C-alpha positions in Angstrom: -125.4 188.6 -61.4 -124.6 185.7 -63.7 -126.8 184.3 -66.5 -128.3 181.6 -64.4 -129.3 184.1 -61.7 -131.0 186.2 -64.4 -132.7 183.2 -65.8 -134.2 182.2 -62.4 -135.5 185.7 -61.9 -137.1 185.7 -65.4 -138.9 182.4 -64.7 -140.2 183.7 -61.4 -141.4 186.8 -63.1 -143.2 184.9 -65.9 -144.8 182.6 -63.3 -146.1 185.6 -61.3 -147.4 187.3 -64.5 -149.3 184.1 -65.6 -150.9 183.7 -62.2 -152.0 187.4 -62.2 -153.5 187.1 -65.7 -155.5 184.1 -64.7 -156.8 185.8 -61.6 -157.5 189.0 -63.6 -159.5 187.1 -66.3 -161.6 185.4 -63.7 -162.5 188.6 -61.8 -162.7 191.0 -64.8 -166.5 190.9 -64.9 -166.8 191.6 -61.2 -165.2 195.0 -61.7 -168.4 196.4 -63.2 -170.4 198.9 -61.1 -172.9 197.1 -58.9 -176.3 198.3 -58.0 -178.9 197.4 -55.4 -182.4 196.0 -56.0 -183.9 199.4 -55.2 -181.6 201.2 -57.7 -182.5 198.6 -60.4 -186.2 199.2 -59.8 -185.7 202.9 -60.2 -183.8 202.4 -63.5 -186.5 200.1 -64.8 -189.2 202.6 -63.9 -187.3 205.4 -65.7 -186.9 203.2 -68.9 -183.1 203.5 -69.0 -182.5 199.8 -69.5 -181.9 198.6 -73.1 -181.1 194.9 -72.4 -180.0 192.4 -69.7 -177.7 189.4 -69.8 -178.5 187.0 -67.1 -175.8 184.5 -66.0 -177.1 181.7 -63.8 -174.9 180.4 -61.0 -174.5 176.7 -60.2 -176.4 177.5 -57.0 -179.8 177.8 -58.8 -181.9 180.1 -58.8 -179.2 182.7 -58.0 -177.2 184.5 -60.7 -175.8 187.8 -62.0 -177.5 190.3 -64.3 -175.4 192.5 -66.6 -177.5 195.6 -67.3 -176.9 197.5 -70.5 -178.2 201.1 -70.2 -179.3 203.2 -73.2 -176.6 205.8 -72.5 -173.9 203.1 -73.0 -173.3 202.4 -69.4 -173.1 199.0 -67.7 -174.4 197.9 -64.2 -174.2 194.6 -62.4 -177.0 193.2 -60.2 -176.6 190.2 -57.9 -179.8 188.2 -58.3 -181.2 186.1 -55.6 -184.1 184.6 -57.7 -183.6 184.6 -61.5 -187.3 183.7 -62.1 -188.6 186.8 -60.3 -186.2 188.9 -62.4 -187.4 187.4 -65.7 -191.0 188.1 -64.7 -190.1 191.7 -64.0 -188.3 192.1 -67.3 -191.1 190.5 -69.4 -193.6 192.8 -67.6 -191.6 195.9 -68.6 -191.0 194.6 -72.1 -187.2 194.6 -71.8 -185.2 192.2 -73.9 -183.0 189.7 -72.0 -180.7 186.8 -72.7 -180.7 183.9 -70.2 -177.5 181.8 -70.2 -177.5 178.2 -69.0 -175.8 177.1 -65.8 -172.1 176.9 -66.6 -170.4 173.5 -66.4 -167.5 173.3 -64.0 -164.2 173.6 -65.8 -161.9 171.6 -63.6 -158.9 172.2 -65.9 -159.1 176.0 -65.6 -160.0 176.2 -62.0 -157.7 173.5 -60.5 -155.4 171.8 -62.9 -154.0 174.7 -64.9 -152.9 176.8 -61.8 -151.3 173.7 -60.3 -149.5 172.9 -63.6 -148.2 176.5 -63.8 -146.9 176.4 -60.2 -145.3 173.0 -60.5 -143.8 173.8 -63.9 -142.3 177.0 -62.6 -140.8 175.4 -59.5 -139.3 172.6 -61.7 -137.7 175.2 -64.0 -136.3 177.0 -61.0 -134.8 173.8 -59.5 -133.3 172.9 -62.9 -131.6 176.3 -63.2 -130.3 176.2 -59.6 -129.0 172.7 -60.3 -127.1 173.9 -63.4 -125.8 176.9 -61.4 -124.5 174.7 -58.6 -122.9 172.3 -61.1 -121.1 175.2 -62.8 -120.1 176.9 -59.6 -118.2 174.1 -58.1 -118.1 170.4 -57.3 -120.6 169.2 -59.9 -123.0 168.3 -57.0 -126.6 167.8 -57.9 -129.5 169.6 -56.2 -130.5 167.9 -53.0 -128.1 165.0 -53.6 -127.1 164.4 -50.0 -125.0 161.3 -50.7 -122.4 163.2 -52.7 -119.1 164.1 -51.1 -118.6 167.8 -50.2 -114.8 167.6 -50.5 -113.1 170.4 -52.4 -110.4 169.4 -54.9 -107.4 171.5 -55.7 -104.1 171.0 -57.5 -100.7 172.3 -56.7 -101.1 175.6 -58.5 -104.3 176.5 -56.7 -102.7 176.8 -53.3 -100.2 179.6 -52.8 -99.1 178.3 -49.3 -96.0 176.1 -49.3 -93.7 174.6 -46.6 -91.6 177.8 -46.7 -94.5 179.7 -45.2 -94.6 177.4 -42.2 -92.2 178.4 -39.4 -91.4 176.8 -36.0 -92.2 173.3 -37.1 -88.9 172.0 -38.6 -89.2 168.3 -37.7 -92.9 168.2 -38.6 -92.1 169.7 -42.0 -89.4 167.1 -42.6 -91.8 164.2 -41.9 -94.4 165.7 -44.3 -91.8 166.4 -46.9 -91.3 162.6 -47.2 -94.9 162.3 -48.1 -94.4 164.8 -51.0 -91.3 162.9 -52.1 -93.3 159.6 -52.1 -95.8 161.1 -54.4 -93.3 162.8 -56.7 -90.8 159.9 -57.0 -92.3 156.6 -55.7 -89.7 154.5 -57.4 -87.0 156.0 -55.1 -88.7 154.2 -52.2 -90.2 151.2 -53.7 -86.8 149.8 -55.0 -85.7 149.4 -51.4 -89.0 147.8 -50.3 -90.6 150.8 -48.7 -94.4 151.3 -49.2 -96.1 154.6 -49.3 -97.8 155.5 -46.0 -101.6 155.2 -46.1 -102.4 157.8 -43.5 -100.8 160.7 -41.5 -102.5 162.0 -38.4 -101.6 165.5 -37.2 -102.4 165.9 -33.5 -101.8 168.8 -31.1 -103.4 171.7 -29.3 -105.6 174.2 -31.1 -103.7 176.9 -33.1 -100.4 175.0 -33.5 -100.6 174.9 -37.3 -102.1 171.5 -38.2 -104.4 172.8 -40.9 -101.6 175.1 -42.1 -99.3 172.2 -42.6 -102.0 170.4 -44.7 -102.4 173.5 -46.8 -98.6 173.7 -47.3 -98.5 170.0 -48.4 -101.3 170.8 -50.9 -99.1 173.7 -52.3 -96.0 171.6 -52.4 -97.4 168.4 -54.0 -98.3 168.5 -57.7 -101.1 166.1 -57.1 -104.9 166.6 -56.5 -105.7 167.5 -52.9 -109.2 166.8 -51.5 -110.0 168.7 -48.3 -113.1 168.2 -46.2 -114.2 168.7 -42.6 -115.2 165.8 -40.4 -118.6 167.4 -39.7 -119.4 167.4 -43.4 -119.9 163.7 -43.3 -122.5 163.7 -40.5 -126.2 164.5 -41.4 -129.5 163.9 -39.7 -130.4 161.4 -42.4 -129.2 157.8 -41.7 -126.7 156.5 -44.2 -125.7 159.8 -45.7 -122.3 160.0 -44.0 -121.3 156.5 -45.2 -122.4 157.4 -48.7 -120.3 160.5 -48.7 -117.3 158.6 -47.5 -117.7 156.1 -50.4 -118.1 158.9 -52.9 -115.1 160.7 -51.6 -112.8 157.7 -52.0 -114.3 156.9 -55.4 -113.3 160.4 -56.6 -109.9 160.0 -55.0 -109.3 156.7 -56.9 -110.1 158.5 -60.2 -107.5 161.1 -59.4 -104.8 158.9 -57.8 -102.1 159.6 -56.7 -103.7 162.2 -54.5 -104.1 163.4 -50.9 -107.3 163.4 -48.9 -107.3 165.8 -45.9 -110.0 165.5 -43.2 -109.9 168.4 -40.8 -111.3 167.8 -37.2 -111.6 164.1 -37.8 -112.8 163.6 -34.2 -116.2 164.8 -35.3 -116.7 161.5 -37.2 -114.1 159.1 -35.8 -115.1 159.3 -32.1 -114.7 156.0 -30.2 -117.5 153.6 -31.0 -119.8 152.2 -28.3 -119.9 155.4 -26.3 -123.3 156.7 -27.3 -126.9 155.7 -26.7 -127.7 154.7 -30.3 -125.6 151.5 -30.5 -124.6 150.3 -34.0 -127.4 152.2 -35.6 -125.8 155.5 -34.8 -125.2 157.6 -37.9 -121.7 158.6 -36.8 -120.7 155.0 -36.2 -121.9 153.9 -39.6 -119.8 156.7 -41.1 -116.8 155.6 -39.2 -117.2 152.0 -40.2 -117.3 152.9 -43.8 -114.2 155.1 -43.4 -112.3 152.2 -41.7 -113.2 149.9 -44.7 -112.1 152.5 -47.3 -108.8 153.3 -45.6 -107.7 149.7 -45.1 -110.3 147.0 -46.1 -110.6 144.5 -48.9 -110.6 147.3 -51.5 -107.3 148.7 -52.8 -106.6 152.4 -52.5 -103.2 152.6 -54.1 -101.8 156.1 -54.3 -104.2 157.7 -51.9 -102.7 159.3 -48.7 -105.2 160.2 -46.0 -104.2 163.2 -43.8 -106.2 164.2 -40.8 -106.0 166.8 -38.0 -107.4 166.7 -34.5 -106.8 168.1 -31.1 -108.6 165.3 -29.3 -106.7 162.2 -30.2 -107.6 160.7 -26.9 -111.3 160.2 -28.0 -110.6 158.7 -31.4 -111.5 155.0 -32.1 -108.5 152.7 -31.7 -109.3 151.0 -35.0 -108.6 154.1 -37.0 -105.3 154.8 -35.2 -103.6 151.5 -36.0 -100.8 151.2 -38.6 -102.3 150.5 -42.0 -104.8 153.3 -41.6 -102.7 156.0 -39.9 -99.1 154.8 -40.3 -97.6 158.0 -39.1 -98.7 160.2 -36.2 -97.1 163.7 -36.1 -97.4 165.7 -32.9 -97.7 169.4 -33.6 -97.1 171.1 -30.3 -96.5 174.7 -29.1 -93.2 176.1 -30.5 -90.1 176.8 -28.4 -88.5 180.2 -28.1 -86.6 179.8 -31.4 -89.8 178.6 -33.2 -91.8 181.5 -31.8 -89.2 184.0 -33.1 -89.4 182.4 -36.6 -93.2 182.5 -36.5 -93.1 186.2 -35.5 -90.8 186.9 -38.4 -93.2 185.3 -40.8 -96.2 187.2 -39.6 -94.2 190.5 -39.5 -93.3 190.4 -43.2 -96.2 192.5 -44.3 -96.1 194.8 -41.2 -93.7 197.8 -41.1 -91.8 197.5 -37.8 -90.0 200.3 -35.9 -86.3 200.0 -35.0 -87.1 199.4 -31.4 -89.0 196.2 -32.1 -87.2 193.2 -30.6 -88.9 190.0 -31.8 -86.4 187.9 -29.8 -87.6 189.5 -26.6 -91.2 189.1 -27.7 -90.6 185.4 -28.3 -89.1 185.1 -24.7 -92.1 186.9 -23.3 -94.7 184.7 -25.1 -93.9 181.3 -23.6 -96.7 178.9 -24.3 -98.1 180.9 -27.2 -99.1 178.9 -30.3 -98.7 180.1 -33.9 -102.3 181.4 -33.9 -101.7 183.3 -30.7 -98.5 184.9 -32.1 -100.3 185.9 -35.3 -103.1 187.4 -33.2 -100.6 189.3 -31.1 -99.0 191.0 -34.0 -102.4 191.8 -35.5 -103.5 193.4 -32.3 -100.3 195.4 -32.2 -100.9 196.6 -35.8 -104.5 197.6 -34.8 -103.0 199.7 -31.8 -100.6 201.4 -34.2 -103.4 202.2 -36.7 -105.6 203.7 -34.0 -102.7 206.1 -33.3 -102.4 207.0 -37.0 -98.9 205.6 -37.2 -97.6 203.8 -40.3 -95.4 201.4 -38.4 -95.6 199.1 -35.3 -93.3 199.8 -32.4 -92.4 197.8 -29.3 -94.9 199.6 -27.1 -97.7 198.5 -29.4 -96.7 194.9 -29.0 -96.5 195.3 -25.2 -100.0 196.7 -25.2 -101.3 194.0 -27.4 -99.6 191.4 -25.2 -101.5 192.7 -22.1 -104.8 192.8 -24.1 -104.4 189.3 -25.4 -103.1 187.7 -22.2 -104.9 189.5 -19.5 -107.5 191.8 -21.1 -107.9 195.4 -22.0 -107.0 197.8 -19.2 -109.9 199.8 -17.8 -108.2 203.1 -16.9 -111.5 204.9 -16.7 -112.9 202.7 -13.9 -113.3 204.6 -10.6 -111.5 202.9 -7.7 -111.3 204.1 -4.2 -107.9 204.9 -2.6 -108.3 202.0 -0.2 -108.8 199.5 -3.0 -105.9 200.8 -4.9 -103.7 200.5 -1.8 -104.8 196.9 -1.2 -104.2 196.0 -4.9 -100.7 197.6 -4.8 -99.6 195.5 -1.8 -101.3 192.4 -3.3 -99.4 192.7 -6.6 -96.2 193.7 -4.8 -96.4 190.4 -2.8 -96.6 188.4 -6.1 -93.7 190.4 -7.6 -91.3 189.9 -4.7 -91.7 186.2 -4.8 -91.3 186.2 -8.6 -88.0 188.1 -8.2 -86.6 186.2 -5.2 -87.5 182.6 -6.0 -85.0 181.2 -8.5 -87.2 178.9 -10.7 -90.2 181.1 -11.5 -88.7 183.8 -13.7 -88.1 187.5 -13.3 -90.8 190.2 -13.2 -91.8 191.7 -16.6 -94.6 194.1 -15.6 -96.5 195.0 -12.5 -99.7 197.0 -12.7 -102.7 198.0 -10.5 -104.8 199.0 -13.5 -108.0 196.9 -13.7 -108.4 194.6 -16.7 -111.3 193.5 -18.7 -111.2 190.0 -17.2 -112.2 191.3 -13.7 -108.7 191.5 -12.2 -107.9 194.6 -10.1 -104.2 194.3 -11.3 -101.7 191.9 -12.6 -98.1 190.8 -12.2 -96.5 189.4 -15.4 -93.3 187.3 -15.3 -90.8 186.9 -18.1 -89.6 183.3 -18.4 -86.0 183.2 -19.5 -86.2 179.7 -21.1 -88.8 177.2 -22.1 -89.3 174.2 -19.8 -90.1 170.8 -21.1 -91.1 169.7 -17.6 -91.5 171.1 -14.1 -89.6 169.9 -11.1 -91.1 169.4 -7.7 -89.3 172.5 -6.3 -90.5 174.6 -9.2 -94.1 173.6 -8.7 -93.8 174.5 -5.0 -92.4 177.9 -5.9 -95.4 178.4 -8.3 -97.7 177.7 -5.4 -95.8 180.2 -3.2 -96.1 182.9 -5.9 -99.8 182.3 -6.2 -100.2 182.8 -2.4 -98.0 185.9 -2.3 -100.9 188.4 -2.8 -103.0 186.9 0.0 -99.9 186.9 2.4 -99.1 190.6 1.6 -102.7 191.6 2.4 -102.5 189.7 5.7 -99.2 191.2 6.7 -100.1 194.9 5.9 -103.8 195.1 6.7 -104.2 192.3 9.2 -107.2 191.4 7.0 -107.9 189.5 3.8 -110.0 190.1 0.7 -111.7 188.1 -2.0 -109.1 189.3 -4.6 -107.0 186.2 -4.1 -109.7 183.7 -5.0 -108.3 182.8 -8.4 -104.8 182.6 -7.0 -106.0 180.1 -4.3 -107.8 178.1 -6.9 -104.7 177.9 -9.1 -102.5 176.9 -6.1 -104.9 174.2 -5.0 -105.2 172.7 -8.5 -101.4 172.5 -8.8 -101.0 170.9 -5.4 -103.7 168.3 -6.3 -101.9 167.4 -9.5 -98.7 167.0 -7.5 -100.4 164.5 -5.2 -102.7 162.6 -7.6 -101.0 162.7 -11.0 -97.3 163.3 -10.6 -96.6 161.2 -7.5 -94.8 164.0 -5.7 -96.2 163.3 -2.2 -94.1 161.6 0.4 -97.1 160.2 2.3 -99.2 159.1 -0.7 -96.4 157.6 -2.7 -95.7 157.2 -6.4 -99.2 156.3 -7.4 -101.5 158.0 -9.9 -105.0 158.6 -8.5 -106.0 161.1 -11.1 -108.7 159.3 -13.1 -111.4 162.0 -13.3 -109.9 164.3 -15.9 -110.9 162.2 -19.0 -114.1 163.1 -20.8 -117.1 161.1 -19.6 -118.7 159.1 -22.4 -122.4 158.4 -21.8 -122.8 154.6 -21.9 -119.3 153.8 -21.0 -118.1 155.9 -18.0 -121.5 157.0 -16.7 -121.3 154.7 -13.7 -117.5 154.7 -13.5 -116.3 154.3 -9.9 -113.3 156.0 -8.4 -110.1 154.2 -8.6 -109.4 154.6 -4.8 -111.2 154.3 -1.6 -112.7 156.9 0.7 -109.8 156.4 3.0 -107.3 157.3 0.3 -109.5 160.4 -0.7 -109.2 161.7 2.8 -105.4 161.1 2.8 -105.2 163.0 -0.5 -107.1 166.0 0.9 -104.8 166.1 4.0 -101.7 165.9 1.7 -102.9 168.8 -0.4 -103.5 170.9 2.7 -100.0 170.0 4.0 -98.4 171.2 0.7 -100.5 174.5 0.7 -99.7 175.2 4.4 -96.0 174.6 3.9 -95.8 176.8 0.9 -97.8 179.5 2.6 -95.4 179.5 5.6 -92.3 179.7 3.4 -93.8 182.5 1.2 -94.8 184.5 4.3 -91.3 184.2 5.7 -89.7 185.3 2.4 -92.0 188.4 2.1 -91.3 189.4 5.7 -87.6 189.3 4.9 -88.2 191.9 2.1 -90.9 193.9 3.9 -89.1 197.2 3.1 -89.2 196.3 -0.6 -92.9 195.5 -0.2 -93.7 199.0 1.0 -91.5 200.7 -1.6 -92.9 198.8 -4.5 -96.5 199.4 -3.3 -95.8 203.1 -3.0 -94.3 203.2 -6.5 -97.3 201.4 -7.9 -99.6 203.9 -6.3 -97.6 206.7 -8.0 -97.2 205.3 -11.5 -99.9 202.5 -11.6 -97.5 200.4 -13.8 -93.8 199.6 -13.4 -91.5 197.5 -15.5 -88.7 195.1 -14.7 -85.9 197.7 -14.4 -87.9 199.9 -12.0 -88.9 197.0 -9.8 -85.4 195.5 -9.6 -84.0 198.9 -8.6 -86.0 198.7 -5.4 -83.8 195.8 -4.1 -80.6 197.8 -4.4 
């Protein structure tokens, strides 16, 4: 514990001791042994009383009698009528002292305890304020208008652009920002001005915040980092005040970089809420717009921001002059994934059988965060088995756990359900293998997973696709329907196990018709206007962009695509019915088969 913490504890202890002493002094006299009126009469009759001190209460004629006994003892008697007691003492010849009614001491009874309490709390707040100022930021206690940004310099951050893999072009764009700050004359002599803002946009986990940390490590300039949610408070005007304070601090330390993570929390499109212009978030955004490019001059301040919802940002903050450069940080390709895996595998001992290139091919669509999590789960699997290195099998288990869910080998399943699952997954696997554009089979399993699936068929894409063709999407629908078709062929019945497959196929067919213009009857028209987020106040009463007649035509076209794919997939599986039986039998024996074992069935 630091000195400020010990000081606070000392003040609290002294405050408690003072209050206890005040209470003890006020109740000390009440601790004497009390006696009843009958006991007092007996003591008086026996002649044991040597003297009495009578204290009158303010509620006259009551009071308290402190009785001094001849043997040195003391007794206390609560008197209901002081005059009666005096008559009894005078009749017995006992000396007494009668004190006057005490005047009310307001200071001792009310003011002093309040002063002690307020003074103690004031000292505590002062010490906590000093502790916060020393700990970081120099913020004052309960000073809501101050910025919560954390400032760091180049040496404080150990992450540099060398630690960022799979984002070559993005790093080149950001390296120019660092060069601007280090040598501005190189650019200004040819008439170039320093960019005012850089917006990093992309899906979650692709490395936007990591890039900002790397820029902070590369640039030898102050770096202010803050989250968009740190501006917004329940108190009106606090967010705008924090924006002003942030840019005032940045001006004092220019040239510098200001990084706002998750800027969509504060820069959401205006006019979409119920509060109008008095909304706290809108006031904060208005102040940010002024600070970034208003009448004031912010020379040498570069604003970087990250978001995965660029579609909901206000257009005013996206224009050049505020965010001059927009860098899209997407999911890495196969080469980028391999580089990312190498970075995250540096501190993990790998076995000789680990093939990161093959892992990169298997993990199509994975982001940098997904790949880091994959290797971390593989290391956990190796540690559970008391091994000091990670092997390829650990990565495969981690891949199944991350992508599909943990296998539930202990779950009791009937032989009938196992057989249905085996033929279901075999139907998927045959179409994966036969159709040319959907990739070969990687693993087929009938072991239940933690996500509720009775089994799974995992493909292995051989290359990354920037876009999908109409034929490829039709093949994807055929693969999704393969499990249901196999159940129908073998058992002459169907189960609920294909519900998620049917949903996936229907969604893909709907996108083909309404978004991608791949329908012959509907034409090259986009009717997909319902996927955007609904903003209360702007799109609450938004009408559909097409008539009911067109809606019916869309439904019929989706059904036509699904029915056509179903017929083609059924014909393909019937052509390989022998492989269907052999693969199902092998799955019942081994529960999981790999690519080599499955492809051997076609020989």
